[in-house]
C-alpha positions in Angstrom: -60.1 23.8 -18.6 -57.0 23.5 -16.8 -53.8 24.8 -17.5 -51.9 22.8 -19.4 -48.4 21.2 -17.9 -45.2 22.6 -18.5 -42.9 20.6 -20.3 -40.5 18.7 -18.6 -37.0 20.0 -17.9 -34.2 17.4 -18.3 -30.8 17.2 -17.0 -28.7 14.9 -18.5 -25.4 14.2 -16.6 -22.7 12.6 -18.5 -22.4 13.3 -22.6 -20.2 10.1 -23.8 -21.2 8.6 -26.6 -24.6 7.4 -25.1 -25.6 11.0 -23.7 -24.6 13.0 -26.6 -27.6 10.8 -28.4 -29.9 10.8 -25.9 -29.5 14.7 -25.6 -30.0 15.1 -29.4 -33.3 12.7 -28.9 -34.7 15.0 -26.2 -33.8 18.0 -28.1 -35.8 17.3 -31.4 -38.5 16.0 -29.2 -38.3 19.5 -28.1 -37.6 19.5 -24.8 -35.3 21.4 -22.5 -32.1 19.6 -21.9 -29.9 21.2 -19.4 -26.6 19.0 -19.8 -23.6 18.6 -17.3 -20.1 16.5 -18.1 -16.8 16.2 -15.9 -15.0 17.7 -19.0 -17.5 20.7 -19.6 -15.6 21.3 -23.3 -17.0 17.6 -23.8 -20.1 19.2 -23.5 -20.1 22.7 -25.2 -21.0 21.7 -28.7 -24.3 20.4 -27.5 -25.4 24.3 -26.8 -25.0 24.6 -30.4 -27.7 22.3 -30.9 -30.0 24.0 -28.1 -28.8 22.6 -24.9 -28.1 24.7 -21.6 -24.5 23.4 -20.4 -24.0 24.1 -16.5 -20.8 23.6 -14.2 -22.8 22.1 -11.3 -24.4 18.4 -11.6 -25.6 19.5 -8.1 -27.1 22.4 -8.6 -28.7 21.5 -11.6 -30.3 17.9 -10.2 -31.3 20.3 -6.8 -32.6 22.8 -8.8 -36.7 22.4 -9.6 -38.9 24.6 -12.0 -42.5 24.6 -11.5 
């Protein structure tokens, strides 16, 4: 039997009104989400909801997990 695929890792860039809503939906679906915002303080509240906050959009998008 083949191994089950690992869940998708999602990086969301921008935590404005739409980004926050999308992040909450993805977290409710049980997906791991990393968020970046130009102003880190605006992304921080999402950490309490289970998202990982990163300082570098370039590093987050360039990182691949298997």
